[in-house]
N, C-alpha and C positions, 0 to 999 in steps of 0.2 A: 505494500500498500504505499501511495508516494503521501507525501506531508508538506505543507508550507511549502516554501519559495519552488521545487522539482514539480509541485503538482502546477499553479503558479504558472510555470516555466510553460508546464505541458498543456496549459488551457489557450495562453498567448499564443504558443505555435500553431495552435488548432484554430481559434476562433481569427486573431490578428493576419497570420503567415498563408496560412491555410493548408497546412503541413497533412499529409496523410495518417491516420492513429499506423498503419502499415509502416509507414518512411519512420515515425516517432519508436515502435516498437523494434524496428532495425537497430536503429538508430543506440538505443538504450543496450540490448543486446551486446554491438560491439563496446558499449562506453564501460559494461560489465567486465570485459573483458580486459580492460586497459586501453582501450585507447583514444582517450582523451575526451575530456568533457563531451555532454551531448550535442549541444551548439558545435562542436566543432566536429565533433562523427556524423552530423548531417550536411557540414556543408562538406566535407571531405569525400563524402560519397558521391554528390552530387544532388542531394534531397532538399538545399538551401541553396540560392544565390547568395553570392559577396555581398550583396546589399540586405540581403535578409538575415545574415551574421550580425552584419553591422544593428541593424533592428535589436538583434536580441542580445549583443552588449549590451547597449542601450537602455533596451529594456532594465538587464540586470543591474546598470548601474543607479537607474532610479530605485529596486528595490530595494539593493540594498544602502541606498542612502537616505530610505526610511524606515529600514531596519536598524 
């Protein structure tokens, strides 16, 4: 079960960037194998664009600043 920022990140990916659940699941499996943070794995596998990756980092900065 995902909690806190991880769940909000996935919601952001799906609702704001229209990343499919299948893409997120694939990236989460690769993330668990030590291939990097979720956003980087999504980008590395071509599941999000560089512009979307920038949006994710901006969102993470905003979330981290609030907490």
